[in-house]
N, C-alpha and C positions, 0 to 999 in steps of 0.2 A: 724412637721407640723406647726411650729410657723411662724408668719408673721409680717412684719412691719405694722404700722397703718397709717391711713389718716383721716383728719377731714372733708372730703368732703361730707359724708353722713349727711343728716339732716332730721328732721321730716316733712319737706315740700314736699319731693319727695321720701319717703321711699319705697323700694321694698323688699319684704320678701317672701321667700319660706318656706313652712311648709311641712314636710315629714311625712305622716300618717294622715288619715282622720277618725280616731276614736275620741272619746270624747276629749282626750288630745289635739289633733291637732286642732279640731274645736273650743274648748274653748280658746286655745291660740290665734287663729286668731280673735275671737270675742273680747277678752280682749285687744289685741293689737290695734285693730281698734278703740275701745272706748277710749283707753289711748291716741292715737295719735290725734284723733279728738278733744278730750277735751283740748289737748295742742295746738290746732289751726293748726295742720298739716294734712297731707294726706298720706295714705299708700295703696299700691297695693299688694295684697297677692295672691299667687298661692299655692293651697293645693294639693300636690301630694299623690297618693295612688296606691299601687301595685295591688289592686283588682279593678275590673271594677266599683264596687259600693262603696258608702261611708259608714261610721258608725262603721267600725272595729269590735271590740268584741261585740258591741251592736247588730250587725246583725249576727255575726258568733261565738259568745261566750256565748250567753244567751239562755237558754233552751226555746224551742218553746211554752211551757205552762206557760211562765212568762210574760203575757201581761202588767202587772204593770211596770216592769222594762223596757220593750220595749217602754213604753210611753216616755222615755227619747228621743227617736228618734224624737218626735214632736218638742222638743225645739232645737235639733241639726238641724233639717230641716229648722226651721225658721232662724237660723243663716246663713246657706248656701244660703237659698232662698233670703236673703236680697240683694245679689248681690255684697257685698263688698269683698267677697273671691271667687276666681275662682277655681272650682274643676277640677283636671286633673287626671283621673283614668287610671288604667291598665298600669301604668308606674312604673317599678322597678328601684329605685335609687341604683346605683352600677352596673346595667346591661344596662338599656336603656339610662340612663343619669347618669353622675358621680357627686360626691360631688363637684369636681372642676368645672364642667359645671355650677352647681348652684351658687357656690361662685363667679364665674366670672360675673354672671347676676343679682345677688341680693345683697343688702346691708347686709342681714343677712339670715341665714338658721336655722330653728328650727326643730329638730329631735323629732318626737313623734311616733315612730314606735312600741312602746309597748313591750310586752313580750308574745310570742305566742307558745313557745315550752315547753315541760314538763321538770321540774327539774329532775335531776337524783335521783335514789334510789339505793344506793350502797350496794346491798345484792346479794348473790349468786342466780342464776337462774332467775334473773329479765329479761333476754333477751330470755327466752325460748319461743317457739311458744305458742300463745294464751295469752301472757303477753303484755299489751298495756299501752301507756300513755293516761291519761284522755283527754288531749288536742286534741289528734287525734280523739277520739270518739266524743267529743263535736263538733269538726269541721264537722264530718260526719253527726251527727243528726241536725246540723244547716245548712246543704247544702252548705258547703264551696266548691268552684270550684276546689281546688287543692288536694283533697283527693279522694280515690276510692269511687265509688257510692254504692258499696256493703260493708256490714260489717258482719263478722261471729258471729251470735247469735245462734249457734247450740248446746250450752252447758247448762246444767240445773243449776249448782251451780257456782256463780260468786263472786269474792272478789273485793272490792274497798278499797284501802289503803289511808287513809287521813281523817281528821276531820274538813274540811272547807266546804264552800258553794259549791265549784266545786264537791267535793266528794258527797255531797247530791244531786246535780243536776244529776250527772251520775247515782247514785243509784236509784233515782226516775224514770228517763227515762228507765233504765233497768227493773225496777219492774212494771212500769205502763203498763196497757193494751192498745194496740194500738188504740182501739176504743175510748178511752178517749182523744187521741191526734188528732183525726180527725178534730175538729173545729179550730185547730191552723193553723199557716202558714207553717207547716211542709212540706218538699218536698215530692213528691210522692214516690221517690225511698226509702226514709227513712221510710215512713209510711209502705210501702210494707215489708221492712226488719224487722220492729218491729212487724208487724202482723204475720210474720213467726217465731218469736223468740221462742226458747225452754226454756228460762230462767224461773225457778220456785223459786229460792232462791238467794237473793242478800245479801251478808255479808259486812258490813262497819266496818273497823278496825281503831282505834285510839290508839296512844301510851299513851295518857294522859286520865284522867278520865272525867266524865260528867261536873265537875266544871271548866274544862279548855278547853271546846270545842270552836271552832272558827266559829261556825255557826252564823246565825242571826235568831231571833225568827220567822220571816215570813217563812224562808226556812224550819225551823224545823216543824212548824205547818203544812205546806203543805205536808210534808212527811206523817203525820198521817191522811191526808184526801184523800189519793189515793184510789180510789174505788177498792174493791175486792183484797186488799193487807193487810195482817196482819203484824203488827209491833211486833218484838220479842226483848226484852231486858232481861238482866240477873242480878238478885239480887246481885251477887257477885261484880258487878261493882259500886254499889251505896252506899258504906259505907261512903263516904265523899261527898254526893250529896244532902245535906239538903238545900232547898231553903232559909231558914232563915239565912244561913251563906254566901249567895251569895255576891260577891264583888260589884255588881251593879244590877239595876232593870232589865236590859236586861237579864243578866244571871239568875236572880231569875225566870223570866218568863220561860226561857228554862228548868230550872231544874224542875219546876212544870209540864211542858209538859212531860218531860222524866219520871218523877216519876209517872205520871198518866198512862203511858203506862205499868207500872209494874203490874197493877191490871186489865188491859184490857184482856178480855177473847178472845181466838181464835175464829174466825168466820168460820174457815174451808175454808178460801180463797184459791184460786188456786195458789197464789204467796205469798211469805213471804220476809220481809225485816228485817234482823237481825242487830242490833247495838251492837258492841263489843267495850269495853273500856279497857284500861290498857293492850293492846296487841302490842308489838313491833315486827315488822317483822324481822326475822332472815334469812330466805331462802325460795325461791320459789322452790317447789319440783316438780320433773318430769325429763324429758330427752328431748334431741333434737328430738328424734324419736316419743315420745308419747305426747310431749307438757306438759303444766301445769297439775299437778295432785293434788296439795295442797300447803299449806303454813305452815311453821314452825314459831311459835311465842314464844317470851319470855314474860311471865307475868311480868308486871311492878307494881310499887307501888309509891304513892306520897311521896315526901320528902320536900314539901313546895315550895312556890313561883312559882307554876305551873310546877315544875320540877318532874321528875320521875327517878327511878332507877330499874334496873333489879332485879328480885327475885331469879333467877336461876331455876325457874320452866318453863318448856317448854311444848307446846302442838302443835299438828298438826291438821289442819282443811282441809277437802277435798273440793277443788274447782277445776274447770277446766278452768277458765279464771281469769285473774288478771288485774285490772286497777289501776295504781298508780296516785293518785291525791294529790301529795305532794307539789304542787306549780308550777308556771310558771317560765320561764327563758328567758332573753333577748338574741337576736342574734346580732352579730356585723354587722356594715355597712362598706363596703369597703372604706378605707382611712379615717376612723374616729377612734380616740383613744377609745379603749374598755377595760373595766375591766373584764377580762374573769372569774375571781373568783366570782365576784358579779353579773355578767350578766347584766351590765349597761354600758352606755357610760360614759367615765371618765369625771366627771364634779364636780364643786362646786356650789351649788345652781342654777344649770341650765347653768352656763357658762362652755363650754367644755374646758377641760384641756389637754394639750399634755403630757399625763401620762398614765402609765399602771394601776394605782390605782385610783379609784374614791375618791373624797373628799380630795385630797392633795392640799392645797392652795398654796404650795410653787412652783408648776410647772406653766409654762407660759400658758396663755389663748390662745386658737385658735380664733383669732379675727373674730367676726361675726358668730360664730357657737354656737348653744344653744341646750339644751335638755329639754324635759318636759314629764310628765307622767311616766309610769312604766319603760321606758328605761332610765329615769333619776334617779328614786329613788328605783327601784325594784318593783316587783308585789305585792304591799300591798296597802290597802286603797280602799275606795269606790269613787263614783262620786264626793262627796264633797271635798275629798282630791285632786282629779284631778284639780278642779277649783282653789284651793288655791295654788297648785303646779304651775299651769300655771301663776298665778298672780306673783309669785316670779320670775319666769324666765322672764316674760315680763317686770317687773320692772327693772331687770338688763339690758335687751336689750335697753329699752328706755334711761336708764342712760348712756349706752355706746354710743348711738347715740348722745346725748346732750353733752357728754364730748369729742366727736371726736375720739372715740376709734375704729371705724370701718373702713374698707377698702371700698371705693366706687366701684361699679361695673365697670368692664373694657370692657364688651361686651354689645352692644345695641341690640335691636330687641326682638321680642316676642319669648319666649322659644318654643312655638308651632311650629314655623318654623324649629327649630332644630329637634323636634320630627318628623315632617313631612319628613324632609330630611333623617332621619334614618328609616323611614317607620314604626314608632311605632304607633300601633293602639290604641291611647289614647281615653278615654271617657270623657264626659263633664257633667255638671249639667243638661243641657237639655237632655242628654242621660240617666242620672239617672231617670229623671222625666218620660221618655218614658218607661224605664224598670220597674219602680215602677207601672205605670199605667197598663202595660202588666201583671205583677204578680197579681195585684188586680183583673183584668179581669179574669184571670185563677181561682182565688179564687171564684169569684162571679158565675162562670159558672160550677164549680166543682160539682160532684155528692154529695159531703159533703161540703156544702157552707162554705167558709172560708174568712177571711180578705184578704188573699193573698195565692198564692202557689209559692214558690221560684223557680226561674229558676236556675239550678245548673251548667250546663256546662259553662265554661268560654267563649268559642267561641260563644255560643248562647247569653250570656249576652252582649258580645262586639258587636255582630251583631245588636241586638235590640237597644243598646245604640248609636252606630255610625250611625244607620239609622236616628237618630234625630239630627245629627251634623248640626250646623248652620254655614254657610261659612261667 
């Protein structure tokens, strides 16, 4: 996929496509606009998104009871509402429009598609009935249009494997009583599913100990504040969990919280949330006929530097559902070099490389093709990392423009004409504003007043959005 280069692209008439309208793509567009304007140039940016609405995992990956995190939407809204970036939704790159279509029409293409599928957990029985990936459950409770509207919550004892924030989100939503989610923007079908839930006990398992958790203090504190849910921890897991020995203040706070739960008396709550440490999953127990019946774990012990080893001691815990929350993984884009082992687009500091392994600087660059966000570096880091990540990618893009390393577009005309010709029902920023207003109106008139009620079906989102198309 290598190409010759041309020096005809300049900062005076730059045209850029960004694929993915989550934080990574929106930040990249904003940073690029500022950089070009400061250099005295002008840039036209089209932001493509496979969903009808913008914001990516902020809309479809953050639990509905996290309004503080969702406040990020306000800043993202301001960036798109400024009018310097054009939002084009409900367009799947690789299906409705190809990478080559984009490269013919733009000086540069930035890929910010994120990582939305679950990482694998290679243990026996993980594919049994009632064993799920956390990402699918998160997509369901966030009203994602491409997952089933129903979710089976008909079992009493549930396991969540993982010790990160996603595991805590999943565990909290499973344990929380639906009445406490009514004030949120939760979709009606999700609220109905949670109201009918049979779950009484949620077990969270981590391979490492309390001193090596990957939570954040806010997430952990929220877990202990869920109404009518008892937190259960086990003294055997706390031999090396002294806050005085914590590596940093953040961990010190979390260890204090965890240790305080050891002395907390049961309130007799109708639901319980159990935290288990030093448990390495070995096998999901059950059969294709009966589904999940339990999990077999090997007890682990610390050996320093956050590492653990097996002790040879095994135990089995009865559960009837399993959710693996062991990380996200990127998906390839047709005709873009992809590192299948790492789950990222092959790149060096955001410049896409024509290689099967990411980070190999000896392979040639794919001129005008860039990556940012989780599809560039893997699914690690918070919003602050996303901004610095975008700055690195944009710095390389601007340098490539000024050095004449890009290929000028070979096709004129508005890309919307191509989408119209292919009868693609794309959505626009005006369409999102209409959908946003519609959801807020649903929330204001709901029997349980909310900020919004999400519209879930894709065709309904598209119909509302396209009703606002401006010719």
